PDB file of N, CA, C and O in Angstrom:
ATOM      1  N   MET A   1      25.703   3.234  52.497  1.00  0.00           N
ATOM      2  CA  MET A   1      25.633   3.616  51.087  1.00  0.00           C
ATOM      3  C   MET A   1      24.621   2.741  50.333  1.00  0.00           C
ATOM      4  O   MET A   1      23.735   3.254  49.649  1.00  0.00           O
ATOM      5  N   TRP A   2      24.764   1.426  50.465  1.00  0.00           N
ATOM      6  CA  TRP A   2      23.864   0.509  49.749  1.00  0.00           C
ATOM      7  C   TRP A   2      22.425   0.627  50.241  1.00  0.00           C
ATOM      8  O   TRP A   2      21.471   0.407  49.495  1.00  0.00           O
ATOM      9  N   LEU A   3      22.298   0.984  51.531  1.00  0.00           N
ATOM     10  CA  LEU A   3      20.961   1.124  52.112  1.00  0.00           C
ATOM     11  C   LEU A   3      20.191   2.235  51.391  1.00  0.00           C
ATOM     12  O   LEU A   3      19.011   2.088  51.070  1.00  0.00           O
ATOM     13  N   GLY A   4      20.893   3.356  51.143  1.00  0.00           N
ATOM     14  CA  GLY A   4      20.255   4.479  50.449  1.00  0.00           C
ATOM     15  C   GLY A   4      19.837   4.101  49.038  1.00  0.00           C
ATOM     16  O   GLY A   4      18.755   4.470  48.582  1.00  0.00           O
ATOM     17  N   ILE A   5      20.704   3.358  48.346  1.00  0.00           N
ATOM     18  CA  ILE A   5      20.394   2.930  46.975  1.00  0.00           C
ATOM     19  C   ILE A   5      19.177   1.997  46.982  1.00  0.00           C
ATOM     20  O   ILE A   5      18.282   2.115  46.144  1.00  0.00           O
ATOM     21  N   GLY A   6      19.164   1.072  47.939  1.00  0.00           N
ATOM     22  CA  GLY A   6      18.043   0.137  48.039  1.00  0.00           C
ATOM     23  C   GLY A   6      16.737   0.870  48.287  1.00  0.00           C
ATOM     24  O   GLY A   6      15.698   0.537  47.716  1.00  0.00           O
ATOM     25  N   ARG A   7      16.813   1.898  49.171  1.00  0.00           N
ATOM     26  CA  ARG A   7      15.601   2.660  49.473  1.00  0.00           C
ATOM     27  C   ARG A   7      15.099   3.376  48.223  1.00  0.00           C
ATOM     28  O   ARG A   7      13.895   3.408  47.968  1.00  0.00           O
ATOM     29  N   TRP A   8      16.022   3.953  47.436  1.00  0.00           N
ATOM     30  CA  TRP A   8      15.609   4.635  46.213  1.00  0.00           C
ATOM     31  C   TRP A   8      15.039   3.654  45.193  1.00  0.00           C
ATOM     32  O   TRP A   8      14.130   3.990  44.433  1.00  0.00           O
ATOM     33  N   LEU A   9      15.588   2.425  45.184  1.00  0.00           N
ATOM     34  CA  LEU A   9      15.055   1.398  44.279  1.00  0.00           C
ATOM     35  C   LEU A   9      13.615   1.074  44.652  1.00  0.00           C
ATOM     36  O   LEU A   9      12.749   0.945  43.786  1.00  0.00           O
ATOM     37  N   VAL A  10      13.371   0.942  45.968  1.00  0.00           N
ATOM     38  CA  VAL A  10      12.013   0.642  46.446  1.00  0.00           C
ATOM     39  C   VAL A  10      11.068   1.788  46.099  1.00  0.00           C
ATOM     40  O   VAL A  10       9.945   1.565  45.646  1.00  0.00           O
ATOM     41  N   VAL A  11      11.538   3.024  46.317  1.00  0.00           N
ATOM     42  CA  VAL A  11      10.714   4.198  45.995  1.00  0.00           C
ATOM     43  C   VAL A  11      10.412   4.236  44.497  1.00  0.00           C
ATOM     44  O   VAL A  11       9.280   4.488  44.086  1.00  0.00           O
ATOM     45  N   GLY A  12      11.449   3.980  43.685  1.00  0.00           N
ATOM     46  CA  GLY A  12      11.266   3.991  42.238  1.00  0.00           C
ATOM     47  C   GLY A  12      10.287   2.911  41.788  1.00  0.00           C
ATOM     48  O   GLY A  12       9.432   3.149  40.935  1.00  0.00           O
ATOM     49  N   ALA A  13      10.424   1.726  42.371  1.00  0.00           N
ATOM     50  CA  ALA A  13       9.525   0.626  42.015  1.00  0.00           C
ATOM     51  C   ALA A  13       8.095   0.967  42.428  1.00  0.00           C
ATOM     52  O   ALA A  13       7.146   0.685  41.696  1.00  0.00           O
ATOM     53  N   GLY A  14       7.948   1.574  43.600  1.00  0.00           N
ATOM     54  CA  GLY A  14       6.614   1.961  44.075  1.00  0.00           C
ATOM     55  C   GLY A  14       5.981   2.996  43.155  1.00  0.00           C
ATOM     56  O   GLY A  14       4.801   2.907  42.818  1.00  0.00           O
ATOM     57  N   LEU A  15       6.785   3.980  42.752  1.00  0.00           N
ATOM     58  CA  LEU A  15       6.279   5.022  41.850  1.00  0.00           C
ATOM     59  C   LEU A  15       5.900   4.425  40.499  1.00  0.00           C
ATOM     60  O   LEU A  15       4.872   4.778  39.921  1.00  0.00           O
ATOM     61  N   ALA A  16       6.742   3.511  39.998  1.00  0.00           N
ATOM     62  CA  ALA A  16       6.460   2.871  38.712  1.00  0.00           C
ATOM     63  C   ALA A  16       5.167   2.056  38.807  1.00  0.00           C
ATOM     64  O   ALA A  16       4.337   2.086  37.899  1.00  0.00           O
ATOM     65  N   GLY A  17       5.009   1.331  39.915  1.00  0.00           N
ATOM     66  CA  GLY A  17       3.797   0.536  40.112  1.00  0.00           C
ATOM     67  C   GLY A  17       2.560   1.418  40.182  1.00  0.00           C
ATOM     68  O   GLY A  17       1.529   1.104  39.589  1.00  0.00           O
ATOM     69  N   ALA A  18       2.668   2.529  40.915  1.00  0.00           N
ATOM     70  CA  ALA A  18       1.535   3.453  41.042  1.00  0.00           C
ATOM     71  C   ALA A  18       1.207   4.066  39.683  1.00  0.00           C
ATOM     72  O   ALA A  18       0.039   4.192  39.317  1.00  0.00           O
ATOM     73  N   GLY A  19       2.251   4.446  38.937  1.00  0.00           N
ATOM     74  CA  GLY A  19       2.043   5.032  37.618  1.00  0.00           C
ATOM     75  C   GLY A  19       1.381   4.041  36.672  1.00  0.00           C
ATOM     76  O   GLY A  19       0.494   4.404  35.900  1.00  0.00           O
ATOM     77  N   TYR A  20       1.818   2.787  36.740  1.00  0.00           N
ATOM     78  CA  TYR A  20       1.225   1.768  35.872  1.00  0.00           C
ATOM     79  C   TYR A  20      -0.230   1.518  36.252  1.00  0.00           C
ATOM     80  O   TYR A  20      -1.090   1.348  35.387  1.00  0.00           O
ATOM     81  N   GLY A  21      -0.496   1.497  37.574  1.00  0.00           N
ATOM     82  CA  GLY A  21      -1.870   1.305  38.040  1.00  0.00           C
ATOM     83  C   GLY A  21      -2.771   2.426  37.541  1.00  0.00           C
ATOM     84  O   GLY A  21      -3.902   2.192  37.116  1.00  0.00           O
ATOM     85  N   LEU A  22      -2.245   3.652  37.601  1.00  0.00           N
ATOM     86  CA  LEU A  22      -3.002   4.816  37.134  1.00  0.00           C
ATOM     87  C   LEU A  22      -3.271   4.690  35.636  1.00  0.00           C
ATOM     88  O   LEU A  22      -4.385   4.931  35.172  1.00  0.00           O
ATOM     89  N   PHE A  23      -2.230   4.307  34.884  1.00  0.00           N
ATOM     90  CA  PHE A  23      -2.348   4.143  33.434  1.00  0.00           C
ATOM     91  C   PHE A  23      -3.389   3.073  33.096  1.00  0.00           C
ATOM     92  O   PHE A  23      -4.214   3.256  32.200  1.00  0.00           O
ATOM     93  N   ALA A  24      -3.339   1.943  33.833  1.00  0.00           N
ATOM     94  CA  ALA A  24      -4.287   0.853  33.597  1.00  0.00           C
ATOM     95  C   ALA A  24      -5.710   1.324  33.891  1.00  0.00           C
ATOM     96  O   ALA A  24      -6.640   0.989  33.157  1.00  0.00           O
ATOM     97  N   SER A  25      -5.881   2.104  34.969  1.00  0.00           N
ATOM     98  CA  SER A  25      -7.208   2.611  35.322  1.00  0.00           C
ATOM     99  C   SER A  25      -7.734   3.528  34.225  1.00  0.00           C
ATOM    100  O   SER A  25      -8.900   3.448  33.839  1.00  0.00           O
ATOM    101  N   VAL A  26      -6.860   4.401  33.730  1.00  0.00           N
ATOM    102  CA  VAL A  26      -7.260   5.335  32.673  1.00  0.00           C
ATOM    103  C   VAL A  26      -7.669   4.568  31.421  1.00  0.00           C
ATOM    104  O   VAL A  26      -8.667   4.899  30.781  1.00  0.00           O
ATOM    105  N   ARG A  27      -6.892   3.542  31.076  1.00  0.00           N
ATOM    106  CA  ARG A  27      -7.216   2.728  29.898  1.00  0.00           C
ATOM    107  C   ARG A  27      -8.566   2.037  30.083  1.00  0.00           C
ATOM    108  O   ARG A  27      -9.366   1.967  29.151  1.00  0.00           O
ATOM    109  N   TRP A  28      -8.816   1.521  31.307  1.00  0.00           N
ATOM    110  CA  TRP A  28     -10.065   0.814  31.593  1.00  0.00           C
ATOM    111  C   TRP A  28     -11.250   1.760  31.468  1.00  0.00           C
ATOM    112  O   TRP A  28     -12.268   1.422  30.865  1.00  0.00           O
ATOM    113  N   VAL A  29     -11.105   2.961  32.051  1.00  0.00           N
ATOM    114  CA  VAL A  29     -12.180   3.957  31.978  1.00  0.00           C
ATOM    115  C   VAL A  29     -12.428   4.354  30.524  1.00  0.00           C
ATOM    116  O   VAL A  29     -13.574   4.522  30.108  1.00  0.00           O
ATOM    117  N   ALA A  30     -11.342   4.504  29.750  1.00  0.00           N
ATOM    118  CA  ALA A  30     -11.483   4.869  28.338  1.00  0.00           C
ATOM    119  C   ALA A  30     -12.251   3.774  27.593  1.00  0.00           C
ATOM    120  O   ALA A  30     -13.097   4.070  26.748  1.00  0.00           O
ATOM    121  N   GLY A  31     -11.956   2.516  27.908  1.00  0.00           N
ATOM    122  CA  GLY A  31     -12.671   1.409  27.282  1.00  0.00           C
ATOM    123  C   GLY A  31     -14.148   1.430  27.646  1.00  0.00           C
ATOM    124  O   GLY A  31     -15.013   1.165  26.812  1.00  0.00           O
ATOM    125  N   LEU A  32     -14.423   1.753  28.920  1.00  0.00           N
ATOM    126  CA  LEU A  32     -15.802   1.840  29.396  1.00  0.00           C
ATOM    127  C   LEU A  32     -16.551   2.937  28.643  1.00  0.00           C
ATOM    128  O   LEU A  32     -17.696   2.757  28.228  1.00  0.00           O
ATOM    129  N   VAL A  33     -15.877   4.077  28.477  1.00  0.00           N
ATOM    130  CA  VAL A  33     -16.472   5.213  27.768  1.00  0.00           C
ATOM    131  C   VAL A  33     -16.743   4.845  26.314  1.00  0.00           C
ATOM    132  O   VAL A  33     -17.786   5.198  25.762  1.00  0.00           O
ATOM    133  N   GLU A  34     -15.805   4.138  25.698  1.00  0.00           N
ATOM    134  CA  GLU A  34     -15.996   3.710  24.305  1.00  0.00           C
ATOM    135  C   GLU A  34     -17.217   2.796  24.200  1.00  0.00           C
ATOM    136  O   GLU A  34     -17.991   2.887  23.247  1.00  0.00           O
ATOM    137  N   THR A  35     -17.381   1.917  25.185  1.00  0.00           N
ATOM    138  CA  THR A  35     -18.535   1.015  25.197  1.00  0.00           C
ATOM    139  C   THR A  35     -19.822   1.816  25.302  1.00  0.00           C
ATOM    140  O   THR A  35     -20.792   1.545  24.595  1.00  0.00           O
ATOM    141  N   TRP A  36     -19.825   2.807  26.191  1.00  0.00           N
ATOM    142  CA  TRP A  36     -21.005   3.659  26.363  1.00  0.00           C
ATOM    143  C   TRP A  36     -21.322   4.401  25.074  1.00  0.00           C
ATOM    144  O   TRP A  36     -22.478   4.481  24.658  1.00  0.00           O
ATOM    145  N   LYS A  37     -20.271   4.948  24.440  1.00  0.00           N
ATOM    146  CA  LYS A  37     -20.474   5.693  23.199  1.00  0.00           C
ATOM    147  C   LYS A  37     -20.985   4.754  22.108  1.00  0.00           C
ATOM    148  O   LYS A  37     -21.823   5.139  21.293  1.00  0.00           O
ATOM    149  N   GLY A  38     -20.479   3.528  22.096  1.00  0.00           N
ATOM    150  CA  GLY A  38     -20.909   2.547  21.113  1.00  0.00           C
ATOM    151  C   GLY A  38     -22.384   2.229  21.270  1.00  0.00           C
ATOM    152  O   GLY A  38     -23.076   1.968  20.287  1.00  0.00           O
ATOM    153  N   ARG A  39     -22.873   2.252  22.519  1.00  0.00           N
ATOM    154  CA  ARG A  39     -24.284   1.999  22.772  1.00  0.00           C
ATOM    155  C   ARG A  39     -25.137   3.201  22.388  1.00  0.00           C
ATOM    156  O   ARG A  39     -26.357   3.096  22.259  1.00  0.00           O
ATOM    157  N   GLY A  40     -24.487   4.331  22.208  1.00  0.00           N
ATOM    158  CA  GLY A  40     -25.220   5.518  21.770  1.00  0.00           C
ATOM    159  C   GLY A  40     -25.805   6.311  22.920  1.00  0.00           C
ATOM    160  O   GLY A  40     -27.015   6.535  22.966  1.00  0.00           O
ATOM    161  N   MET A  41     -24.960   6.741  23.854  1.00  0.00           N
ATOM    162  CA  MET A  41     -25.448   7.600  24.929  1.00  0.00           C
ATOM    163  C   MET A  41     -25.605   9.016  24.387  1.00  0.00           C
ATOM    164  O   MET A  41     -24.626   9.615  23.941  1.00  0.00           O
ATOM    165  N   PRO A  42     -26.810   9.556  24.417  1.00  0.00           N
ATOM    166  CA  PRO A  42     -27.055  10.882  23.829  1.00  0.00           C
ATOM    167  C   PRO A  42     -26.444  12.023  24.635  1.00  0.00           C
ATOM    168  O   PRO A  42     -26.173  13.094  24.093  1.00  0.00           O
ATOM    169  N   LYS A  43     -26.224  11.791  25.944  1.00  0.00           N
ATOM    170  CA  LYS A  43     -25.754  12.879  26.800  1.00  0.00           C
ATOM    171  C   LYS A  43     -24.248  13.093  26.729  1.00  0.00           C
ATOM    172  O   LYS A  43     -23.742  14.058  27.302  1.00  0.00           O
ATOM    173  N   TRP A  44     -23.518  12.214  26.038  1.00  0.00           N
ATOM    174  CA  TRP A  44     -22.054  12.324  26.061  1.00  0.00           C
ATOM    175  C   TRP A  44     -21.577  13.551  25.286  1.00  0.00           C
ATOM    176  O   TRP A  44     -21.982  13.750  24.141  1.00  0.00           O
ATOM    177  N   PRO A  45     -20.723  14.376  25.897  1.00  0.00           N
ATOM    178  CA  PRO A  45     -20.220  15.586  25.219  1.00  0.00           C
ATOM    179  C   PRO A  45     -19.366  15.256  24.000  1.00  0.00           C
ATOM    180  O   PRO A  45     -18.695  14.224  23.962  1.00  0.00           O
ATOM    181  N   ARG A  46     -19.394  16.125  23.020  1.00  0.00           N
ATOM    182  CA  ARG A  46     -18.723  15.870  21.740  1.00  0.00           C
ATOM    183  C   ARG A  46     -17.257  16.292  21.740  1.00  0.00           C
ATOM    184  O   ARG A  46     -16.512  15.900  20.842  1.00  0.00           O
ATOM    185  N   TRP A  47     -16.821  17.088  22.732  1.00  0.00           N
ATOM    186  CA  TRP A  47     -15.459  17.642  22.676  1.00  0.00           C
ATOM    187  C   TRP A  47     -14.385  16.586  22.830  1.00  0.00           C
ATOM    188  O   TRP A  47     -13.220  16.845  22.528  1.00  0.00           O
ATOM    189  N   ARG A  48     -14.751  15.398  23.294  1.00  0.00           N
ATOM    190  CA  ARG A  48     -13.754  14.348  23.518  1.00  0.00           C
ATOM    191  C   ARG A  48     -13.486  13.537  22.242  1.00  0.00           C
ATOM    192  O   ARG A  48     -12.731  12.565  22.264  1.00  0.00           O
ATOM    193  N   LYS A  49     -14.105  13.943  21.145  1.00  0.00           N
ATOM    194  CA  LYS A  49     -14.031  13.157  19.910  1.00  0.00           C
ATOM    195  C   LYS A  49     -12.620  13.141  19.339  1.00  0.00           C
ATOM    196  O   LYS A  49     -11.937  14.165  19.318  1.00  0.00           O
ATOM    197  N   ARG A  50     -12.178  11.943  18.865  1.00  0.00           N
ATOM    198  CA  ARG A  50     -10.834  11.829  18.288  1.00  0.00           C
ATOM    199  C   ARG A  50     -10.929  11.750  16.785  1.00  0.00           C
ATOM    200  O   ARG A  50      -9.907  11.649  16.107  1.00  0.00           O
TER     201      ARG A  50
END
Protein backbone atom coordinates (compact mmCIF):
# COMPACT_ATOMS: atom_id res chain seq x y z
CA MET A 1 0.00 0.00 0.00
CA TRP A 2 2.67 2.52 1.04
CA LEU A 3 4.77 1.57 -1.98
CA GLY A 4 2.00 2.71 -4.33
CA ILE A 5 1.61 6.01 -2.47
CA GLY A 6 5.36 6.60 -2.58
CA ARG A 7 5.43 5.91 -6.30
CA TRP A 8 2.62 8.42 -6.90
CA LEU A 9 4.48 10.97 -4.77
CA VAL A 10 7.58 10.50 -6.94
CA VAL A 11 5.48 10.79 -10.11
CA GLY A 12 3.77 13.92 -8.77
CA ALA A 13 7.08 15.49 -7.79
CA GLY A 14 8.53 14.67 -11.21
CA LEU A 15 5.54 16.21 -12.98
CA ALA A 16 5.71 19.30 -10.77
CA GLY A 17 9.44 19.65 -11.48
CA ALA A 18 8.91 19.25 -15.22
CA GLY A 19 6.05 21.76 -15.16
CA TYR A 20 8.15 24.27 -13.24
CA GLY A 21 11.06 23.77 -15.65
CA LEU A 22 8.72 24.39 -18.57
CA PHE A 23 7.32 27.51 -16.87
CA ALA A 24 10.84 28.81 -16.15
CA SER A 25 11.84 28.21 -19.79
CA VAL A 26 8.77 30.07 -21.05
CA ARG A 27 9.50 32.99 -18.72
CA TRP A 28 13.14 33.07 -19.89
CA VAL A 29 12.14 33.05 -23.56
CA ALA A 30 9.58 35.80 -22.88
CA GLY A 31 12.31 37.89 -21.25
CA LEU A 32 14.56 37.28 -24.25
CA VAL A 33 11.78 38.38 -26.60
CA GLU A 34 11.18 41.51 -24.53
CA THR A 35 14.89 42.32 -24.80
CA TRP A 36 14.77 41.86 -28.57
CA LYS A 37 11.67 44.04 -28.84
CA GLY A 38 13.34 46.66 -26.65
CA ARG A 39 16.25 46.75 -29.10
CA GLY A 40 13.76 47.37 -31.86
CA MET A 41 13.68 44.29 -34.07
CA PRO A 42 11.68 45.34 -37.15
CA LYS A 43 10.76 41.78 -38.14
CA TRP A 44 8.86 40.95 -34.94
CA PRO A 45 5.14 40.29 -35.56
CA ARG A 46 2.67 42.67 -33.92
CA TRP A 47 0.01 40.11 -32.92
CA ARG A 48 1.85 39.25 -29.70
CA LYS A 49 1.37 42.78 -28.35
CA ARG A 50 -0.06 43.09 -24.82
